[in-house]
C-alpha positions in Angstrom: -48.4 4.2 -0.6 -45.6 1.7 -1.6 -47.9 -0.2 -4.0 -48.5 3.1 -5.9 -44.7 3.3 -6.4 -44.6 -0.3 -7.7 -47.6 0.3 -10.0 -46.2 3.4 -11.6 -42.6 2.6 -11.5 -42.4 1.3 -15.1 -43.6 4.7 -16.4 -40.3 6.4 -15.3 -37.0 6.4 -17.0 -34.6 3.9 -15.6 -36.9 1.0 -15.4 -36.1 0.1 -19.0 -32.8 -1.2 -17.7 -32.5 -4.7 -16.3 -30.1 -3.5 -13.6 -31.7 -0.1 -12.6 -34.6 -0.7 -10.3 -35.6 2.8 -9.6 -34.8 6.4 -10.4 -35.6 9.4 -8.2 -35.1 12.7 -10.0 -34.7 15.5 -7.5 -36.5 18.7 -8.5 -38.9 16.7 -10.7 -42.4 17.0 -9.2 -43.8 13.8 -10.6 -40.8 11.8 -9.6 -40.6 13.2 -6.1 -44.4 12.7 -5.6 -44.2 9.1 -6.8 -41.4 8.4 -4.3 -43.3 10.1 -1.5 -40.5 12.6 -1.0 -40.8 15.0 1.9 -38.1 17.6 2.7 -37.2 19.8 5.6 -34.7 22.7 5.2 -34.3 22.2 1.5 -34.4 24.2 -1.7 -33.9 23.9 -5.5 -31.3 25.5 -7.8 -30.4 25.3 -11.4 -27.4 23.0 -11.6 -24.9 21.5 -14.0 -25.8 21.4 -17.7 -29.1 23.2 -16.8 -30.3 20.2 -14.7 -32.4 20.9 -11.6 -30.8 20.1 -8.2 -32.1 19.9 -4.7 -30.0 21.0 -1.8 -30.2 20.5 2.0 -29.9 23.6 4.1 -28.6 24.5 7.6 -31.3 24.8 10.2 -31.5 21.5 12.1 -32.2 21.2 15.8 -28.4 21.3 16.5 -26.0 23.6 14.8 -24.3 20.7 13.0 -27.5 19.3 11.7 -29.2 20.3 8.4 -32.1 19.3 6.2 -33.5 15.9 5.8 -35.0 14.2 2.7 -37.4 11.3 3.2 -38.4 9.0 0.3 -39.2 5.5 -0.8 -37.3 3.6 -3.4 -37.7 0.2 -5.0 -35.3 -2.7 -4.3 -34.9 -6.3 -5.3 -36.1 -8.6 -2.5 -33.4 -11.3 -3.2 -30.4 -9.8 -4.9 -27.6 -7.5 -3.6 -28.8 -3.9 -4.1 -26.9 -0.7 -4.5 -27.8 3.0 -4.3 -26.1 5.6 -6.5 -26.2 9.4 -6.2 -25.7 11.7 -9.2 -23.6 14.8 -8.3 -22.1 17.7 -10.3 -18.4 17.5 -10.7 -17.7 21.2 -10.2 -19.3 21.5 -6.8 -17.0 22.3 -3.9 -18.6 21.5 -0.5 -17.4 20.1 2.8 -20.8 19.1 4.3 -21.6 15.4 4.7 -24.7 13.5 3.8 -25.6 10.2 5.3 -28.2 7.7 4.1 -30.5 6.1 6.6 -32.5 3.0 5.4 -35.4 1.8 7.6 -34.1 4.1 10.3 -30.5 2.8 10.3 -27.4 4.7 9.2 -25.6 3.2 6.2 -21.8 3.5 6.3 -19.4 5.4 8.6 -18.6 9.1 8.6 -14.8 8.7 8.7 -12.6 6.1 7.0 -15.0 3.2 7.1 -15.1 0.4 4.6 -18.7 1.5 4.0 -18.4 5.2 3.5 -21.1 7.9 4.1 -23.3 8.6 1.1 -21.5 11.9 0.3 -18.3 13.1 2.1 -17.7 16.4 0.2 -15.1 17.8 -2.2 -12.2 20.2 -1.7 -12.0 21.4 -5.3 -13.8 20.8 -8.6 -13.3 17.1 -9.0 -14.7 16.5 -12.5 -15.2 19.9 -14.2 -18.1 20.0 -16.7 -19.3 16.5 -16.0 -21.2 14.4 -13.5 -20.0 12.1 -10.8 -21.9 8.9 -9.7 -21.3 7.7 -6.2 -22.3 4.1 -5.4 -22.6 2.1 -2.2 -24.1 -1.3 -1.4 -27.2 -1.7 0.7 -26.9 -4.4 3.5 -28.9 -7.5 2.5 -30.6 -7.5 5.9 -32.3 -4.3 5.0 -33.7 -5.4 1.6 -34.3 -9.1 1.9 -37.9 -9.9 1.3 -38.8 -6.3 0.5 -39.8 -4.6 -2.7 -39.3 -1.1 -1.4 -37.4 0.6 1.5 -37.9 3.9 3.4 -34.8 6.1 3.1 -33.6 9.4 4.5 -30.7 11.6 3.4 -29.5 13.7 6.4 -27.2 16.6 6.0 -24.5 17.5 8.6 -21.6 19.9 8.7 -18.0 19.2 8.0 -15.8 17.0 10.3 -12.2 17.1 11.4 -10.7 13.7 11.9 -7.9 14.7 14.3 -10.2 16.4 16.9 -10.0 15.5 20.5 -13.7 16.3 21.3 -17.0 16.0 19.6 -17.3 19.8 19.4 -13.9 20.0 17.6 -14.8 17.1 15.4 -18.3 17.9 14.2 -18.4 21.4 12.8 -21.6 23.4 12.4 -23.4 23.3 9.1 -23.1 26.9 7.8 -23.9 26.5 4.1 -26.2 24.4 1.8 -25.0 21.0 0.7 -23.9 20.3 -2.9 -26.8 19.7 -5.3 -28.5 16.3 -5.5 -29.6 15.4 -9.0 -30.8 11.8 -9.1 -30.7 8.7 -6.9 -30.9 5.3 -8.4 -31.2 1.8 -7.0 -29.8 -1.1 -9.0 -28.3 -4.6 -8.7 -25.1 -4.3 -10.7 -22.2 -2.8 -8.7 -21.0 -0.9 -11.8 -23.8 1.7 -12.4 -24.5 2.5 -16.0 -26.4 5.8 -16.4 -29.6 5.6 -18.4 -29.6 7.2 -21.8 -31.7 10.2 -20.6 -29.0 11.3 -18.2 -27.5 14.4 -19.8 -23.7 14.1 -19.8 -20.8 16.6 -20.2 -17.8 16.3 -22.5 -14.1 15.8 -22.0 -12.3 19.1 -21.9 -10.0 18.7 -24.9 -7.1 21.1 -25.3 -7.1 22.3 -21.8 -5.1 25.5 -21.4 -1.7 25.7 -19.8 -1.6 27.9 -16.7 -0.2 31.4 -17.3 0.5 32.6 -13.8 2.1 32.7 -11.3 5.7 32.5 -12.6 9.3 32.6 -11.4 8.6 35.6 -9.2 7.4 33.1 -6.7 11.0 32.2 -6.0 11.7 35.8 -4.9 8.8 35.6 -2.5 10.1 32.3 -1.1 13.5 33.8 -0.4 12.0 36.9 1.2 9.8 34.8 3.5 12.6 32.5 4.6 15.1 35.3 5.1 12.4 37.2 7.1 12.1 34.3 9.5 15.9 34.0 9.8 16.2 37.7 10.6 13.6 37.3 13.3 15.5 34.5 14.9 18.8 36.2 14.8 17.8 39.7 15.9 16.8 38.8 19.5 20.1 37.6 21.0 18.6 37.0 24.4 15.8 34.7 23.4 16.8 31.1 22.6 15.4 29.3 19.7 13.3 26.2 20.1 14.5 23.0 18.7 13.0 23.3 15.2 14.2 26.9 14.9 17.7 25.7 15.8 17.5 23.1 13.0 16.1 25.8 10.7 19.1 28.0 11.3 21.5 25.1 10.9 20.1 24.3 7.5 20.1 28.0 6.6 23.9 28.0 7.4 24.4 25.6 4.5 22.1 27.4 2.1 24.1 30.1 0.3 21.4 32.6 -0.5 20.1 32.9 3.0 20.9 35.6 5.5 22.2 33.0 7.9 24.8 31.4 5.6 28.4 31.7 6.9 27.6 34.2 9.6 29.3 33.8 13.0 26.1 35.0 14.8 24.2 32.1 13.3 26.5 29.6 15.1 26.4 31.6 18.3 22.6 31.6 18.3 22.5 27.9 17.6 25.0 27.1 20.4 23.3 29.2 23.1 19.9 27.7 22.1 21.3 24.2 22.4 22.5 25.2 25.9 19.0 26.4 26.8 17.5 23.2 25.4 19.7 21.1 27.6 18.7 23.0 30.7 15.1 22.5 29.7 15.8 18.8 29.4 17.3 18.8 32.9 14.2 20.4 34.3 12.0 18.0 32.3 13.7 14.8 31.2 10.5 13.8 29.3 11.7 16.2 26.5 14.0 13.4 25.3 10.8 11.5 24.5 8.7 14.3 23.2 9.8 17.8 22.7 6.9 20.2 22.1 8.3 22.4 19.4 7.9 19.5 17.0 4.5 18.3 15.7 3.8 14.8 16.9 6.5 15.4 19.4 6.9 11.7 20.5 8.0 10.8 17.0 10.9 13.3 17.1 12.1 13.6 20.7 15.5 15.5 20.6 16.6 14.0 17.3 16.6 17.4 15.5 19.3 18.6 17.9 21.3 15.5 16.9 21.0 16.5 13.3 22.1 20.1 14.1 25.2 18.8 15.9 26.1 16.4 13.1 25.6 18.9 10.3 27.7 21.6 12.1 30.3 19.4 13.6 33.2 21.6 12.6 31.5 24.9 13.5 30.4 23.7 16.9 33.6 21.8 17.8 35.5 24.7 19.4 32.8 25.1 22.1 32.0 21.5 22.9 34.5 21.2 25.7 33.5 24.5 27.3 31.5 24.3 30.5 27.9 25.7 30.7 25.3 26.1 33.4 23.7 22.7 33.9 20.4 24.2 35.2 21.0 22.8 38.7 23.6 25.3 40.0 26.6 23.4 38.6 28.6 23.2 35.5 28.9 20.6 32.7 30.8 20.4 29.4 28.6 20.9 26.4 29.9 17.6 25.0 28.7 15.7 28.0 25.5 17.6 28.3 24.3 17.2 24.8 25.4 13.5 24.5 23.5 12.6 27.6 20.2 13.9 26.4 20.7 12.4 22.9 21.5 8.9 24.2 18.3 9.0 26.3 16.3 10.1 23.3 17.8 7.4 21.0 17.2 4.6 23.4 13.7 5.6 24.3 12.7 5.7 20.6 14.3 2.3 20.0 11.8 1.0 22.6 8.8 3.0 21.2 8.9 2.5 17.4 5.7 3.0 15.4 4.0 0.7 12.9 2.5 3.0 10.3 5.0 3.8 7.6 5.4 7.5 7.7 5.4 7.5 11.5 8.0 4.7 11.5 10.2 6.8 9.1 10.0 9.9 11.3 10.6 8.1 14.6 13.5 6.1 13.2 15.1 9.0 11.4 14.9 11.6 14.1 14.3 9.7 17.4 17.0 7.1 16.7 19.3 7.7 13.7 19.9 11.5 13.9 20.1 11.4 17.7 22.8 8.8 17.2 24.6 10.9 14.6 24.8 13.6 17.2 26.1 11.2 19.8 28.8 10.0 17.3 30.1 13.5 17.1 30.0 14.2 20.8 30.9 10.8 22.4 31.8 8.2 19.8 32.1 5.4 22.4 28.4 5.8 23.2 27.2 5.8 19.6 25.8 2.8 17.9 27.9 1.7 14.9 26.7 3.3 11.7 25.7 -0.1 10.3 23.5 -0.8 13.3 21.9 2.6 13.2 21.2 2.3 9.5 19.2 -0.8 10.2 16.4 1.2 11.7 16.2 3.3 8.5 16.4 0.3 6.3 13.5 -1.2 8.2 11.4 1.9 8.0 11.7 2.2 4.2 11.2 -1.4 3.5 14.7 -2.6 2.7 14.7 -5.0 5.7 11.9 -6.6 7.7 10.4 -4.3 10.3 11.0 -5.9 13.7 9.2 -3.4 15.9 10.1 -1.9 19.2 12.9 -3.3 21.4 12.9 -4.6 24.9 16.2 -5.1 26.7 17.9 -4.4 23.4 16.1 -7.1 21.5 13.3 -6.6 18.9 9.8 -7.7 19.9 8.7 -8.6 16.4 4.9 -7.8 16.9 4.2 -8.6 13.3 6.6 -11.5 13.0 10.0 -11.5 11.4 9.1 -11.1 7.8 6.8 -8.0 7.7 8.0 -5.1 5.5 6.9 -1.5 5.8 6.6 -1.3 2.1 5.6 -3.7 -0.6 8.2 -5.2 -2.9 7.0 -2.8 -5.6 7.5 0.3 -3.4 4.1 1.2 -2.0 3.4 1.9 1.7 1.2 -0.5 3.6 -1.2 1.2 6.0 -2.7 -1.4 6.0 -3.5 -1.4 2.3 -2.9 1.3 -0.3 -2.8 4.8 0.9 -3.1 7.8 -1.4 -2.3 11.3 0.0 -1.3 9.9 3.4 1.0 7.3 1.7 3.0 10.0 -0.1 6.1 9.5 2.1 8.6 10.7 -0.5 9.4 13.8 1.5 10.4 11.7 4.5 12.4 9.2 2.3 14.3 12.2 0.8 15.1 13.4 4.3 16.3 9.9 5.2 18.6 9.9 2.2 19.9 13.4 2.9 20.5 12.4 6.6 22.8 9.6 5.4 25.1 12.0 3.6 28.5 12.4 5.4 28.3 16.1 4.5 25.8 18.2 2.5 28.0 18.0 -0.6 28.5 14.2 -0.5 26.1 11.5 -1.8 24.0 9.6 0.7 23.5 5.8 1.2 23.1 4.1 -2.2 20.6 1.6 -0.9 18.4 4.3 0.4 18.7 6.2 -2.9 17.6 3.1 -5.0 14.7 2.6 -2.7 13.7 6.2 -2.9 13.6 5.9 -6.7 11.5 2.7 -6.5 9.0 4.4 -4.2 8.7 7.4 -6.5 8.2 5.2 -9.5 5.5 3.1 -7.7 3.6 6.3 -6.9 3.7 7.6 -10.5 0.7 5.6 -11.8 -1.4 7.3 -9.1 -1.4 10.7 -10.8 -4.0 11.2 -13.4 -4.8 14.0 -15.9 -7.4 16.5 -14.6 -8.0 20.2 -14.6 -6.8 22.2 -11.7 -9.2 24.4 -9.7 -8.9 27.2 -12.3 -9.5 25.0 -15.3 -5.9 24.5 -16.4 -4.1 21.3 -17.4 -2.6 19.3 -14.5 -1.9 15.9 -13.0 -3.6 15.1 -9.6 -3.2 12.4 -7.0 -5.6 9.5 -6.8 -7.1 9.4 -3.3 -10.5 7.7 -3.8 -9.1 4.1 -3.3 -6.8 5.0 -0.4 -7.4 3.6 3.0 -6.6 6.7 5.0 -7.7 9.4 2.5 -10.3 12.0 3.1 -9.0 14.7 0.8 -10.7 14.7 -2.6 -9.7 15.4 -5.3 -6.0 14.9 -4.6 -3.5 17.7 -4.9 -1.8 18.7 -8.1 1.2 16.3 -8.0 3.8 15.1 -10.4 7.0 13.6 -8.9 5.9 14.0 -5.3 3.2 15.6 -3.2 4.0 19.1 -2.1 3.9 19.2 1.7 4.8 21.2 4.7 8.2 19.6 4.9 9.1 18.9 1.2 9.0 20.4 -2.2 7.8 19.1 -5.5 11.4 18.6 -6.9 13.0 17.2 -3.7 13.3 13.5 -4.7 14.0 14.3 -8.4 16.9 16.5 -7.5 18.3 14.1 -4.9 17.9 11.0 -7.1 18.8 12.7 -10.4 16.9 9.8 -12.1 16.0 10.5 -15.8 12.4 9.4 -15.4 11.9 11.5 -12.3 13.5 14.5 -14.0 11.1 14.0 -16.9 8.1 14.1 -14.5 9.4 17.3 -13.1 9.8 18.8 -16.5 6.2 17.8 -17.3 5.2 19.9 -14.2 7.2 22.8 -15.5 5.7 22.4 -19.0 2.2 22.6 -17.4 3.4 25.6 -15.4 2.1 24.0 -12.2 5.3 24.2 -10.2 5.0 27.9 -9.3 1.3 27.5 -8.6 1.9 24.7 -6.2 4.6 26.7 -4.3 2.3 29.7 -4.3 -0.4 27.6 -2.7 2.0 26.2 -0.1 2.8 29.8 0.9 -0.8 30.4 1.8 0.0 28.3 4.9 1.6 31.0 7.0 3.3 28.6 9.6 6.9 28.2 10.6 6.8 24.6 9.5 5.9 25.7 5.9 8.5 28.4 5.9 11.1 25.8 6.9 10.0 23.4 4.1 10.3 26.2 1.6 14.0 26.8 2.2 15.2 24.2 -0.2 12.9 25.1 -3.1 15.0 27.8 -4.9 18.1 25.7 -5.3 16.1 22.7 -6.4 14.3 24.8 -9.0 17.6 26.1 -10.3 18.9 22.5 -10.6 15.8 21.4 -12.5 15.8 24.5 -14.8 19.4 23.6 -15.8 18.5 20.0 -16.9 18.4 19.0 -20.6 15.0 18.0 -21.8 14.1 14.3 -21.4 11.1 12.5 -23.0 9.7 10.7 -19.9 6.2 11.6 -18.7 3.9 10.3 -16.0 2.4 7.0 -17.2 -1.3 8.1 -16.9 -0.7 11.0 -19.2 -3.0 10.8 -22.2 -0.1 10.6 -24.7 1.4 7.6 -22.9 0.7 4.0 -23.9 -1.9 1.9 -22.1 -0.6 -0.1 -19.2 -1.6 -1.9 -16.0 0.1 -1.5 -12.6 -0.7 -4.0 -9.8 0.6 -4.4 -6.3 -0.5 -7.7 -4.9 0.7 -6.9 -1.4 -1.4 -3.7 -1.1 -4.3 -5.2 -3.2 -4.4 -2.2 -5.6 -4.6 -1.8 -9.4 -4.2 1.1 -11.7 -5.3 0.7 -15.3 -4.9 3.1 -18.3 -7.1 1.8 -21.2 -7.5 4.2 -24.0 -9.4 7.2 -22.6 -10.4 5.4 -19.5 -8.6 5.2 -16.2 -9.6 2.7 -13.5 -8.2 2.5 -10.0 -9.3 -0.3 -7.6 -8.4 -1.3 -4.1 -9.5 -5.0 -3.8 -8.1 -5.2 -0.3 -10.3 -2.3 1.1 -10.2 -1.1 4.7 -10.5 -4.6 6.0 -8.9 -3.8 9.4 -10.6 -6.4 11.5 -11.9 -9.2 9.2 -12.5 -10.1 5.6 -15.3 -7.8 4.5 -15.9 -8.8 0.8 -15.7 -5.1 -0.3 -13.7 -3.5 -3.0 -13.3 0.2 -3.8 -13.3 1.6 -7.4 -12.6 4.9 -9.1 -13.5 4.7 -12.8 -12.8 7.8 -14.9 -14.3 8.1 -18.4 -14.4 11.0 -20.8 -18.0 11.9 -20.1 -18.6 11.0 -16.4 -16.9 9.7 -13.3 -17.8 6.8 -11.0 -16.8 6.2 -7.4 -18.1 3.0 -5.9 -17.8 0.6 -3.0 -18.9 -2.8 -4.4 -19.2 -6.4 -3.3 -16.5 -8.8 -4.5 -15.5 -12.5 -4.2 -12.6 -13.3 -1.8 -11.0 -16.7 -1.1 -9.2 -16.6 2.2 -7.6 -19.0 4.7 -10.0 -19.2 7.7 -8.8 -18.8 11.3 -12.1 -20.1 12.8 -12.6 -16.7 14.5 -15.2 -14.1 13.7 -15.5 -10.3 14.1 -18.9 -8.8 15.0 -19.4 -5.2 13.8 -20.3 -2.9 16.7 -22.9 -0.2 16.7 -20.6 2.5 15.3 -21.9 5.5 13.3 -18.8 7.6 13.2 -15.3 6.2 12.8 -15.0 2.8 11.0 -12.0 1.9 13.1 -10.4 2.3 16.5 -13.2 2.7 19.1 -15.7 4.1 16.7 -14.7 7.7 17.3 -16.7 10.4 19.0 -20.3 9.1 19.7 -23.3 10.6 17.9 -26.8 10.8 19.5 -28.1 7.5 20.8 -30.9 7.4 18.2 -28.3 7.0 15.5 -28.1 3.2 14.8 -25.7 1.6 12.4 -27.2 -0.6 9.6 -24.1 -2.8 10.0 -24.4 -3.6 13.7 -24.1 -7.3 14.4 -22.8 -8.3 11.0 -20.4 -11.3 11.5 -17.3 -11.3 9.3 -14.7 -14.1 9.1 -11.2 -13.4 10.3 -8.4 -14.7 8.1 -5.6 -16.9 9.5 -3.1 -15.0 11.7 0.5 -16.2 11.4 2.0 -18.1 14.3 3.7 -15.9 16.8 1.7 -12.7 16.0 -0.4 -11.6 19.0 -4.1 -11.1 18.1 -7.6 -11.3 19.5 -10.9 -10.6 17.6 -11.7 -6.9 17.4 -8.1 -5.7 17.1 -6.9 -4.1 13.9 -4.3 -6.3 12.2 -2.5 -6.5 8.9 -3.5 -10.2 8.5 -7.1 -10.3 9.9 -8.9 -9.0 6.8 -6.4 -10.1 4.1 -7.7 -12.7 1.6 -5.7 -14.9 -0.8 -7.6 -14.5 -4.1 -9.8 -11.6 -5.1 -12.2 -11.3 -8.0 -13.7 -7.9 -8.7 -16.2 -7.5 -11.6 -16.8 -3.9 -12.5 -18.4 -3.0 -15.8 -16.3 -4.4 -18.7 -13.4 -5.3 -16.3 -12.8 -8.5 -14.4 -9.8 -8.2 -12.0 -8.5 -11.4 -10.5 -5.7 -10.8 -8.0 -3.7 -13.5 -6.2 -2.4 -11.8 -3.0 -1.0 -15.0 -1.6 2.7 -15.8 -1.6 2.5 -19.5 -2.2 -0.9 -20.5 -3.7 -2.2 -20.8 -7.3 -5.9 -20.2 -8.2 -8.0 -21.0 -11.2 -9.8 -18.2 -13.0 -12.7 -18.9 -15.4 -13.1 -16.3 -18.1 -16.6 -14.9 -18.7 -18.8 -16.5 -21.4 -18.6 -13.3 -23.3 -19.5 -13.2 -27.0 -17.3 -10.2 -27.8 -13.6 -9.7 -27.8 -11.7 -10.2 -24.5 -8.2 -9.2 -23.7 -5.9 -9.7 -20.7 -4.7 -6.2 -20.3 -1.7 -7.3 -18.3 -0.2 -9.5 -21.0 -2.2 -8.0 -24.0 -3.1 -11.5 -25.0 -6.6 -12.5 -26.1 -8.8 -14.4 -23.7 -11.0 -17.4 -24.7 -14.6 -17.3 -23.5 -15.1 -19.8 -20.6 -11.4 -20.7 -20.6 -9.7 -21.4 -17.3 -6.3 -19.8 -16.5 -3.9 -20.3 -13.6 -3.3 -17.2 -11.5 0.1 -17.6 -9.9 1.1 -16.2 -6.5 1.5 -12.4 -6.4 0.1 -12.0 -9.9 -3.0 -10.3 -11.4 -5.2 -10.9 -14.4 -7.3 -8.0 -15.8 -9.8 -9.1 -18.4 -11.4 -6.4 -20.5 -14.6 -7.3 -22.4 -15.4 -5.3 -25.5 
């Protein structure tokens, strides 16, 4: 049967291209027959631009399994091969599809360097146009072969935070998105053949009409409703986060709690109850369950309450209360005792990932200490010493890790920073949605204010602005889910991102705990104010808040409290001209961050994002990740790249994981699922002296190269991630015009340039 495919292959579209080896058109009888396609639980439907599409349906042996497509495709027996799937950009679907080649699963289902073939879409990602998703085929599967046997298997959605397989792998309850074509090719940058019908760029996208300012009334009503519920039951104490909610409401003039004596009474009696709970269970100082991720917070929120209401709580601090053991204790002594334990435990249990580090150091250490400073100044760390933890967590000083016997353990050495010099988080490389830590940085800045009406720490403020500006290139123009003009987050090239497309975002990501204008109103920076005004001009602010309110949790209600005042501030600002840099009316530019290994390029009507340092947790993997947006179609690709690295002499052998691409491989799938990557040996880069490491561990240094070269379509990106080496870059022997987009200087064909430490060259070939 395979010789028949080879004999007839040249009759099909796609074989006219030197790079495209094969094209399988789903829904085309001749093409499907030629590729020996068989399908179980599948149907057809008319799709985008009138093109036929094949879907896989529920109905597999297990509830989470769906249909299967089996087919044969042509490959090159010597070269690196890729497979690309053509998908419609308006489909919204949460099912996954995995590719199995010669019986082995390609890629990982959750956050692997090789991704699953299709991981779903939360909203229309490219309205009116097609998306092409590309992944490389392991050489071991294609070497010496002209064709390979493939299967596409459909499964239901997954939830990455589950604690059991049943929670993790959801049933498949609806058909997959439509499959239009599959292609095999040898160039990592797939160029669609001329007969692929394409959409057009949505010029003059409309501005959203609704909702409007009435959303602010709904916000106030919801927040005040929660306050009323907390205050009306005088016998029931509030939990710790509810106490903090009331304390912040006391300082918010429009709330029902502002300035009311009963608010302070409820806060005080609730703190009494929290202390007695701590006496009964001292572990509460480490993790108090009313907070999400409780071991990041401990009793720090109570320290913030005491610091923010110092004057209001002061009259009762020397009164005696029931200590929970049949005795009496002064409030001052009780509260300070539990906060000291909280602070010191969190000093010994700091967290490496940036957002977790910020939360732990802000609440578990700094705010707990602020409470101690009010209650028992002699037991408090000096403010300068306490600020060190915040400075480390936001990248102002080297992060020195947890402490033992009062001394930092330095697990990553004494020169590791939580953020890059340009202001991006490192987890381990670039992170999109999960790296949007501006809400936490804003809370850190606000925590350093001596009082709500005074400015916070100036170093923190400058760093907050830097972080916000570093995130700004990672918002690109796109239609929202209802077809209106918007800017959305880039998430495709993020190490920890599963949410695609990204949320509508301008200054900062709307979150449970923060609002879209939080950083702009705290920083009062003209550029950030301009980005907020762009959001108002697109009328996306109210829509974002309205969407937040769909989450009917206390955490969201708490996060909404500051929204009305921030909106009033922004509404009162004079117009400024600044707009987000990826906006179509802004000049072309290139943003690079050589510590995170990420690039953002605006070049005419094209936008290209690339993570050259891509999910290399354990070893150098020679993979890059690309998101290439053009007016007529979108490309998402994992591609091979060239990496120079300093060898350690150690190797990492990929285990037989078919689920997570990290940790211990995640919840195991049936034993007959075998990874196509099992046994691949990858080199481990040199680990700095003094950093504990053994092969198989995740490490910031293990997969980090020195010099990266990524060739993708008309772009050659050469990035020097080293701090002290210089590399030669030979320009392509290209007959047309070439430009270094970073410097805007012409590039001579075949010329050799020096790429200095922590710099990047981007050559564009016309």
